[in-house]
TORNU-28806 format. One record per atom (N, C-alpha, C): x, z, y. Coordinates in steps of 0.001 Angstrom, whole numbers, padded with zeros to 6 digits, always signed. Example, Ala and Ser with C-alpha at 12.3 -4.5 7.8 and 13.67 -1.06 7.14 Angstrom:
BEGIN
+013190+007800-005690/+012300+007800-004500/+013200+007800-003300/+012850+007080-002250/+013670+007140-001060/+012900+007870+000030/
END
This chain:
BEGIN
-180797+152338-104103/-180744+151058-103407/-179961+150069-104256/-180498+148895-104424/-179847+147873-105240/-178796+147126-104421/-177822+146485-105089/-176823+145694-104356/-177449+144617-103481/-178556+144019-103929/-179180+142947-103140/-179718+143473-101802/-180083+144757-101760/-180544+145347-100506/-179387+145961-099725/-178460+146602-100449/-177363+147291-099780/-176422+146309-099080/-176167+145153-099702/-175252+144197-099121/-175640+143771-097705/-176857+143258-097496/-177256+142877-096138/-177291+144045-095160/-177790+145212-095600/-177911+146362-094694/-176537+146848-094233/-175629+147078-095193/-174292+147554-094835/-173546+146502-094025/-173688+145242-094412/-172994+144181-093702/-173426+144090-092247/-174715+144160-092000/-175214+144099-090621/-174800+145331-089821/-174784+146509-090490/-174379+147735-089806/-172915+147646-089368/-172032+147184-090253/-170622+147045-089903/-170436+146013-088802/-171159+144905-088891/-171080+143874-087850/-171516+144437-086500/-172577+145238-086497/-173062+145831-085247/-172000+146739-084619/-171302+147529-085466/-170261+148410-084939/-169113+147593-084376/-168719+146532-085078/-167584+145712-084630/-167863+145001-083311/-169132+144767-083032/-169490+144083-081780/-169836+145080-080684/-170671+146078-081013/-171176+146994-079991/-170094+147905-079435/-169244+148441-080283/-168226+149390-079804/-167246+148759-078819/-166682+147582-079100/-165804+146971-078104/-166524+146633-076794/-167765+146171-076894/-168507+145849-075673/-168766+147097-074842/-169022+148207-075491/-169262+149473-074771/-168007+149936-074045/-166848+149718-074644/-165584+150168-074066/-164832+149078-073304/-165487+147951-073066/-164814+146798-072478/-164098+147125-071176/-164717+147935-070305/-164130+148254-068998/-162874+149103-069111/-162645+149707-070267/-161481+150578-070443/-160400+149925-071315/-160578+148650-071582/-159618+147940-072433/-158903+146858-071643/-157613+146659-071934/-156898+145557-071270/-157365+144214-071826/-157192+143186-071059/-157539+141842-071516/-156437+140878-071081/-155638+140365-071996/-155758+140471-073462/-155429+141874-073965/-155809+142134-075216/-155558+143438-075826/-154612+143276-077009/-153848+144331-077258/-152888+144299-078370/-153638+144254-079707/-153186+143401-080593/-153825+143276-081908/-152828+143388-083048/-151543+143455-082739/-150540+143571-083800/-149363+144392-083291/-148817+145207-084180/-147705+146074-083816/-146535+145850-084763/-145330+145822-084209/-144114+145718-085019/-143751+147101-085530/-142786+147191-086463/-142345+148509-086888/-141948+149375-085708/-142318+150642-085765/-142077+151537-084640/-143245+151587-083683/-144382+150999-084081/-145613+151022-083275/-145422+150335-081930/-144602+149271-081925/-144390+148499-080693/-145302+147286-080732/-146200+147122-079754/-147101+145964-079763/-146316+144667-079606/-146588+143700-080488/-145888+142412-080412/-146827+141238-080527/-148129+141457-080419/-149099+140372-080468/-150373+140770-079747/-151022+139796-079113/-152228+140092-078354/-153224+138939-078471/-154477+139240-078139/-155533+138231-078097/-156446+138552-076929/-157062+137510-076384/-158079+137727-075371/-159207+138554-075991/-159858+139382-075171/-160875+140300-075669/-161943+139608-076518/-162574+138537-076055/-163603+137916-076892/-163054+137330-078199/-161825+136798-078144/-161218+136232-079352/-160941+137332-080373/-160420+138466-079904/-160103+139575-080795/-161357+140074-081507/-162449+140223-080734/-163707+140688-081326/-164234+139662-082321/-164186+138395-081923/-164697+137330-082806/-163890+137248-084098/-162572+137434-084020/-161743+137368-085212/-162083+138496-086188/-162276+139699-085650/-162645+140812-086516/-163967+140551-087229/-164938+140065-086477/-166255+139792-087045/-166165+138670-088068/-165380+137640-087781/-165261+136499-088701/-164636+136918-090022/-163556+137694-089964/-162912+138149-091201/-163878+139001-092012/-164563+139912-091351/-165533+140744-092058/-166663+139902-092644/-167133+138902-091902/-168239+138073-092372/-167888+137343-093656/-166639+136870-093774/-166228+136180-094993/-166290+137133-096184/-165741+138336-096013/-165755+139321-097100/-167178+139741-097444/-167970+139988-096432/-169329+140463-096631/-170185+139415-097336/-170132+138180-096862/-170949+137131-097485/-170533+136866-098934/-169247+137022-099219/-168793+136866-100608/-169411+137946-101494/-169473+139180-101005/-170092+140270-101760/-171587+140041-101928/-172239+139544-100891/-173673+139265-100993/-173928+138178-102023/-173091+137142-102026/-173260+136058-103003/-173115+136569-104423/-172156+137466-104649/-171966+138045-105981/-173176+138885-106382/-173691+139672-105426/-174862+140503-105720/-176073+139674-106083/-176243+138535-105415/-177400+137689-105702/-177330+137081-107104/-176123+136900-107614/-175966+136359-108966/-176279+137405-110019/-176207+138671-109650/-176534+139731-110588/-175311+140482-111063/-175464+141806-111220/-174403+142674-111712/-174903+143347-112985/-174575+142761-114118/-175154+143208-115370/-174360+144285-116071/-173057+144341-115850/-172232+145310-116558/-171807+146437-115630/-171414+147558-116226/-170968+148698-115424/-169700+148354-114666/-168779+147603-115288/-167537+147221-114613/-167843+146421-113358/-168782+145480-113433/-169119+144666-112263/-169759+145520-111178/-170588+146492-111567/-171220+147350-110565/-170184+148243-109877/-169290+148833-110665/-168243+149676-110082/-167391+148873-109111/-166996+147677-109521/-166168+146833-108661/-166890+146459-107391/-168162+146056-107501/-168901+145604-106330/-169122+146733-105324/-169608+147869-105817/-169858+148997-104912/-168554+149519-104321/-167487+149528-105119/-166205+149976-104603/-165687+149086-103488/-165819+147764-103678/-165377+146839-102641/-166241+146954-101391/-167553+147074-101569/-168427+147183-100400/-168093+148418-099569/-167973+149571-100231/-167682+150801-099507/-166270+150794-098928/-165296+150396-099744/-163918+150424-099289/-163642+149459-098153/-164121+148217-098282/-163890+147231-097222/-164647+147586-095948/-165837+148175-096069/-166591+148565-094895/-165855+149634-094094/-165384+150666-094788/-164664+151750-094112/-163344+151239-093547/-162641+150408-094332/-161361+149889-093857/-161543+149003-092620/-162546+148132-092646/-162772+147224-091506/-163137+147985-090251/-164075+148921-090370/-164465+149717-089205/-163285+150560-088733/-162547+151145-089687/-161399+151975-089311/-160341+151205-088560/-160033+149990-088997/-159031+149196-088298/-159531+148772-086919/-160831+148469-086834/-161386+148122-085533/-161306+149292-084561/-161672+150480-085027/-161616+151680-084168/-160176+152004-083793/-159258+151882-084749/-157850+152156-084477/-157302+151223-083401/-157658+149954-083477/-157207+148994-082463/-157758+149336-081095/-159027+149718-081042/-159633+150077-079758/-158994+151328-079172/-158756+152342-079997/-158139+153572-079502/-156723+153321-078997/-155987+152425-079687/-154630+152119-079234/-154632+151443-077865/-155640+150624-077585/-155722+149899-076319/-156458+150659-075229/-157137+151717-075583/-158006+152421-074637/-157210+152934-073430/-157635+152524-072227/-157066+152946-070941/-155610+152511-070758/-155129+151567-071582/-153765+151041-071394/-153767+150041-070237/-152773+150107-069332/-152728+149162-068205/-152660+147707-068668/-151798+147417-069651/-151691+146099-070244/-151548+146262-071754/-151644+145159-072453/-151548+145264-073918/-150191+145744-074384/-149164+145532-073593/-147818+145967-073983/-147664+147475-073954/-148562+148174-073272/-148509+149636-073230/-149470+150274-074225/-150106+149477-075078/-151015+150035-076090/-150234+150886-077084/-150722+152080-077331/-150015+153046-078182/-150761+153200-079502/-150102+152843-080587/-150685+152984-081924/-150141+154231-082579/-151016+155140-082941/-150595+156372-083606/-149860+156080-084913/-148807+156830-085175/-147991+156578-086350/-148736+156670-087674/-149718+157559-087733/-150459+157756-088982/-151805+157037-088992/-152069+156252-087983/-153386+155609-087890/-153671+154675-089047/-152736+153739-089273/-152958+152749-090330/-152964+153382-091724/-151987+154274-092061/-152071+154923-093380/-153358+155714-093564/-153840+156350-092484/-155076+157120-092602/-156266+156213-092881/-156298+155046-092223/-157400+154110-092451/-157340+153566-093877/-156141+153240-094340/-156015+152745-095719/-156464+153801-096708/-156039+155045-096497/-156438+156128-097399/-157946+156330-097384/-158547+156242-096187/-160000+156399-096095/-160716+155267-096819/-160199+154038-096691/-160807+152913-097385/-160726+153046-098887/-159555+153495-099383/-159397+153686-100826/-160328+154775-101328/-160412+155897-100570/-161292+156992-100979/-162753+156553-100985/-163145+155801-099974/-164523+155298-099923/-164799+154341-101082/-163816+153499-101399/-163979+152566-102517/-164154+153287-103838/-163331+154307-104064/-163445+155075-105310/-164786+155789-105392/-165201+156388-104267/-166482+157082-104262/-167644+156117-104453/-167582+154965-103759/-168653+153976-103892/-168751+153433-105290/-167599+153148-105918/-167625+152659-107285/-168199+153676-108247/-167833+154944-108044/-168323+155992-108946/-169838+156201-108781/-170286+156274-107537/-171708+156530-107292/-172573+155337-107677/-172017+154125-107592/-172817+152935-107892/-172642+152418-109304/-171994+153194-110160/-171690+152707-111507/-172926+152482-112349/-174003+153239-112100/-175228+153054-112844/-175132+153538-114282/-176096+153132-115089/-176153+153575-116472/-175081+152876-117304/-174650+153530-118387/-173661+152891-119274/-174202+151596-119845/-173292+150689-120149/-173704+149430-120763/-174289+149691-122145/-175264+148902-122505/-175815+149003-123842/-174772+148512-124847/-174698+149158-126003/-173707+148695-126992/-173963+147265-127403/-172903+146582-127765/-173034+145192-128197/-173928+145113-129414/-174806+144115-129473/-175711+144007-130615/-174917+143872-131911/-175392+144502-132970/-174650+144422-134226/-174619+142982-134743/-173485+142635-135290/-173335+141270-135830/-173447+141362-137343/-174685+141453-137824/-174905+141588-139267/-174404+140360-140002/-174533+139209-139396/-174073+137975-140006/-173144+137252-139021/-171916+137738-138904/-170980+137093-137975/-170647+135690-138456/-170266+134814-137541/-169914+133443-137947/-168729+133466-138912/-168767+132648-139930/-167701+132617-140912/-167554+131226-141499/-166421+130976-142110/-166145+129712-142772/-165853+129971-144247/-166007+128942-145053/-165631+129024-146449/-164222+128464-146619/-163349+129267-147180/-161977+128827-147391/-161758+128611-148882/-161103+127491-149206/-160764+127222-150593/-159577+128086-150992/-159508+128419-152231/-158430+129269-152739/-157071+128634-152432/-156193+129432-151853/-154850+128957-151539/-154757+128080-150307/-155873+127835-149638/-155869+126952-148467/-155203+127659-147280/-154318+126965-146611/-153672+127481-145401/-154346+126854-144188/-154770+127708-143285/-155535+127220-142136/-154915+127761-140840/-155191+127056-139760/-154746+127474-138444/-155749+126961-137413/-155953+127735-136390/-156863+127360-135287/-156118+127607-133987/-156117+126614-133122/-155418+126718-131847/-156345+126252-130737/-156401+126990-129664/-157189+126595-128502/-156472+127052-127236/-156759+126377-126161/-156080+126666-124901/-157052+126467-123750/-156919+127299-122732/-157727+127164-121528/-156850+127501-120325/-157120+126850-119195/-156343+127107-117983/-157273+127206-116788/-156789+127874-115759/-157525+128016-114514/-156857+127140-113460/-157499+126034-113038/-156846+125115-112100/-156539+125750-110761/-157325+126746-110347/-157069+127391-109057/-155760+128182-109111/-155506+128882-110234/-154260+129616-110357/-153085+128656-110493/-153317+127508-111128/-152262+126504-111206/-151910+126008-109809/-152938+125731-109006/-152703+125284-107628/-151975+126353-106819/-152347+127635-107047/-151678+128734-106350/-150196+128770-106719/-149896+128571-107984/-148503+128576-108429/-147739+127420-107822/-148375+126240-107824/-147715+125059-107227/-147473+125275-105737/-148465+125851-105066/-148303+126128-103637/-147183+127110-103374/-147055+128128-104229/-145981+129105-104065/-144628+128459-104296/-144562+127578-105297/-143296+126871-105549/-142921+125999-104358/-143920+125325-103780/-143651+124491-102598/-143178+125334-101422/-143800+126521-101254/-143386+127417-100172/-141949+127880-100377/-141604+128198-101617/-140230+128603-101912/-139240+127493-101547/-139590+126264-101929/-138702+125140-101627/-138546+124943-100117/-139662+125038-099388/-139600+124853-097932/-138769+125933-097273/-138957+127171-097712/-138196+128284-097125/-136700+128133-097384/-136359+127709-098589/-134943+127529-098905/-134324+126414-098063/-135073+125303-097889/-134570+124190-097078/-134408+124626-095627/-135407+125330-095093/-135328+125787-093700/-134199+126795-093513/-134011+127658-094521/-132925+128632-094424/-131571+127933-094438/-131402+126965-095307/-130133+126253-095408/-129862+125412-094166/-130917+124924-093528/-130740+124112-092322/-130616+124951-091068/-130823+126266-091195/-130688+127162-090058/-131891+127186-089147/-133016+126616-089572/-134201+126577-088712/-134961+127892-088731/-134752+128713-089774/-135347+130053-089800/-134235+131033-090101/-134417+132262-089635/-133397+133268-089833/-133406+133775-091257/-132282+134380-091636/-132214+134955-092976/-133205+136081-093161/-133491+136836-092083/-134446+137940-092176/-135841+137411-092444/-136246+136368-091703/-137582+135816-091887/-137765+135229-093278/-136747+134482-093715/-136830+133901-095046/-136804+134965-096125/-135959+135986-095918/-135839+137047-096904/-137108+137860-097048/-137871+138012-095967/-139118+138781-096047/-140223+137998-096732/-140172+136669-096661/-141232+135861-097263/-140931+135486-098705/-139663+135356-099048/-139299+134890-100380/-139782+135823-101505/-139617+137136-101394/-140073+138005-102505/-141554+137844-102799/-142367+137793-101753/-143800+137617-101965/-144128+136299-102639/-143455+135225-102221/-143691+133913-102822/-143263+133900-104285/-142164+134585-104596/-141686+134640-105987/-142683+135391-106856/-143186+136515-106346/-144148+137319-107108/-145408+136506-107395/-145931+135831-106362/-147139+135027-106548/-146884+133891-107539/-145711+133270-107447/-145373+132177-108360/-145349+132661-109813/-144646+133787-110056/-144513+134294-111423/-145861+134729-111985/-146604+135522-111198/-147908+135982-111672/-148875+134830-111870/-148817+133843-110965/-149703+132694-111099/-149413+131904-112363/-148128+131721-112663/-147763+130974-113869/-148186+131719-115137/-147987+133046-115135/-148289+133820-116331/-149783+133930-116596/-150587+133879-115534/-152030+134080-115701/-152849+132803-115527/-152185+131674-115362/-152926+130440-115115/-153486+129833-116397/-152927+130191-117539/-153405+129619-118787/-153147+130595-119931/-153906+130414-121002/-153716+131220-122201/-153949+130335-123420/-153138+130539-124432/-153267+129816-125696/-153553+130817-126807/-154580+130548-127603/-154922+131418-128726/-154628+130685-130027/-153986+131382-130963/-153624+130798-132246/-154002+131776-133363/-154780+131300-134314/-155229+132126-135435/-154639+131581-136725/-153969+132457-137470/-153439+132132-138780/-153788+133275-139732/-153299+133190-140938/-153546+134255-141914/-152948+135584-141484/-152021+135550-140522/-151399+136791-140048/-152221+137473-138962/-153132+136744-138331/-153941+137329-137276/-154040+136440-136061/-154168+137044-134903/-154369+136339-133628/-153134+136508-132755/-152677+135394-132195/-151539+135410-131261/-151996+134782-129950/-151772+135491-128859/-152112+134994-127527/-150822+134707-126770/-150706+133501-126221/-149550+133134-125408/-149998+132848-123991/-149270+133376-123014/-149652+133276-121610/-148737+132323-120864/-149312+131615-119907/-148526+130726-119070/-148288+129370-119692/-147697+128458-118939/-147512+127085-119415/-146570+126983-120603/-145708+127971-120814/-144767+127931-121930/-145196+128827-123093/-146405+129366-122996/-146897+130205-124074/-146125+131491-124262/-145603+132021-123183/-144831+133269-123237/-145098+134067-121981/-145252+135389-122051/-145049+136252-123219/-146182+136153-124239/-145927+136702-125428/-146883+136663-126525/-147507+138032-126748/-148752+138006-127189/-149391+139233-127670/-149900+138960-129088/-149395+139740-130047/-149761+139541-131445/-150712+140646-131896/-151784+140243-132554/-152767+141198-133094/-152887+140918-134583/-152388+141830-135379/-152380+141635-136831/-153807+141587-137368/-153987+140794-138419/-155313+140656-139030/-155819+142002-139553/-154903+142864-139984/-155300+144159-140531/-155937+145066-139478/-155714+144772-138208/-156300+145585-137132/-157684+145129-136738/-158088+143927-137164/-159347+143350-136706/-160466+143646-137705/-161563+144149-137191/-162723+144442-138034/-163642+143238-138151/-163902+142585-137048/-164782+141410-137041/-164554+140648-135747/-165122+139457-135651/-164982+138626-134452/-166273+137871-134205/-166509+137560-132954/-167702+136801-132594/-167467+136099-131265/-168325+135170-130947/-168281+134451-129674/-169345+135019-128746/-169021+135118-127462/-169948+135689-126491/-169719+135056-125133/-170802+134844-124401/-170690+134282-123067/-170482+135412-122057/-169433+135307-121275/-169146+136300-120242/-168767+135581-118941/-169076+136231-117828/-168729+135692-116511/-167741+136636-115824/-166963+136138-114887/-166051+137029-114151/-166767+138218-113517/-167976+137996-113016/-168705+139086-112370/-169077+140165-113368/-169178+139815-114659/-169541+140802-115675/-168405+141752-116004/-167176+141315-115776/-166023+142117-116172/-165177+142557-114987/-165609+142235-113773/-164882+142693-112595/-163934+141690-111986/-164033+140403-112387/-163189+139382-111767/-162343+138639-112770/-161377+137862-112242/-160490+137063-113074/-159251+137861-113445/-158539+137381-114455/-157335+138056-114905/-157626+138988-116067/-156770+139981-116229/-156958+140982-117286/-157785+142108-116712/-158945+142338-117299/-159871+143352-116808/-160188+144353-117896/-160441+145598-117486/-160763+146641-118432/-159584+147569-118651/-159564+148250-119775/-158507+149172-120114/-157995+148827-121506/-156760+149268-121863/-156257+148984-123210/-157248+149439-124275/-157535+148568-125219/-158501+148877-126262/-159880+148353-125975/-160152+148021-124726/-161446+147448-124352/-161237+146595-123116/-160710+145405-123318/-160301+144566-122184/-160809+143151-122367/-160810+142419-121250/-161186+141004-121232/-160118+140215-120492/-159660+139130-121092/-158749+138210-120427/-159596+137059-119915/-159906+137090-118612/-160891+136174-118018/-160188+135128-117160/-160175+133886-117649/-159632+132784-116862/-160733+131865-116345/-161872+131871-117046/-163004+131088-116573/-164262+131632-117237/-165371+131540-116541/-166614+132022-117113/-167095+131134-118237/-167805+131736-119192/-168339+130945-120294/-168004+131561-121636/-167760+130706-122612/-167546+131139-123991/-166262+131955-124122/-166362+133103-124806/-165210+133967-125040/-165117+134322-126518/-163909+134440-127004/-163654+134958-128343/-163507+136473-128218/-164313+137215-128954/-164290+138677-128898/-163910+139197-130273/-162948+140108-130292/-162589+140757-131553/-162860+142248-131437/-163357+142832-132532/-163566+144264-132589/-162489+144887-133454/-161792+145895-132903/-160725+146548-133645/-161276+147535-134675/-160538+147713-135753/-160944+148693-136768/-160921+150101-136200/-159983+150371-135284/-159883+151702-134709/-160827+151916-133528/-161642+150897-133238/-162572+150976-132127/-162086+150192-130924/-163020+149737-130092/-162663+148954-128920/-162712+147470-129205/-162611+146690-128143/-162703+145231-128272/-161684+144574-127345/-161433+143309-127635/-160649+142441-126759/-161363+141105-126700/-161618+140619-125497/-162254+139320-125306/-161314+138412-124526/-161296+137152-124878/-160477+136176-124161/-161304+134923-123956/-161351+134472-122715/-162104+133242-122425/-161305+132067-122963/-161900+131384-123937/-161204+130310-124637/-162217+129304-125147/-161816+128052-125254/-162704+127027-125777/-162816+127128-127312/-163951+126652-127829/-164188+126626-129272/-164104+128025-129879/-164625+129019-129143/-164526+130414-129600/-165321+130668-130865/-166443+129974-131044/-167259+130175-132236/-166482+129844-133510/-165757+128732-133497/-164977+128350-134669/-163829+129335-134898/-163199+129774-133811/-162123+130740-133960/-162616+132052-134568/-163775+132519-134118/-164358+133747-134667/-164706+133562-136144/-165248+132406-136480/-165609+132148-137876/-164387+132166-138775/-163285+131590-138326/-162064+131594-139128/-161509+133003-139290/-161513+133775-138213/-161036+135152-138309/-161850+135943-139334/-163174+135813-139278/-164021+136522-140217/-163794+136075-141652/-163533+134783-141844/-163246+134280-143190/-161927+134852-143699/-160914+134935-142841/-159623+135485-143242/-159731+136968-143544/-160544+137689-142744/-160754+139120-142994/-161434+139320-144347/-162465+138507-144619/-163162+138630-145898/-162232+138291-147056/-161408+137275-146873/-160486+136865-147935/-159480+137982-148227/-158967+138620-147181/-158008+139706-147401/-158674+140880-148100/-159945+141139-147785/-160644+142280-148388/-160815+142091-149901/-160834+140851-150401/-161052+140599-151812/-159758+140469-152614/-158616+140489-151899/-157332+140337-152598/-156671+141699-152823/
END
């Protein structure tokens, strides 16, 4: 079964379970019903029965339709297939599991405050979702990717004897920049509210670590700068070009430009494994280098063709000296 067929079928099946099961058990459920539990399995939030069902379906619909949209665009690489099938299987099992867990906790309870959530219910659902995701990704991986076409005539430049050259390019992801700015704003608001006494130290303390993590990761992955000199390739991350990753020219066998999309490599950010990875900030032109010891590194960057040509010229120049 192809992703284009599996997406609608699985999505409709999960939607049917999320709607039919609560309706079947409606007479045995309190209204409103518990939908959130504090530590210690104490219910601390509730929703009216129709609202609770609608919320579950709405959240699932957003995830499902996003997967369908990706499938319609095509899954050309093994990484994209593994990611897509893993998400479809894992999210389906997790969504149904959480829905069933919520129903069982509320089943035959006089009111939502007496709903009993089993201590291992949520960890078991998470574990089942992860297991289903791993199995789905493995079973849906498909055939190995075809090897990259040989670059018999890679792009190259002519360098004059003794000429010193440098190539610099930069690309950024505006969505990650906005995420970082939003996290910084949230940090500022939380600090002001904490200092003014409008929120408790516990509430602020629980939100601050998450906001800091998102801010730091967003800044580090929102942009990348590539610099090529006679020494090799240097990649700088974030608005300040730090941290750096240096790749010596002696390690590079050849370079070329290639068009890649996030769906081809499994999403945005750093994808793949060491030795065969892609730094994906935006779909389109990527600079790809092949290591002498095997493996590749691709980075989405502007003017990749010229960068590849310069790298190949420097490699050829070193080989003749």
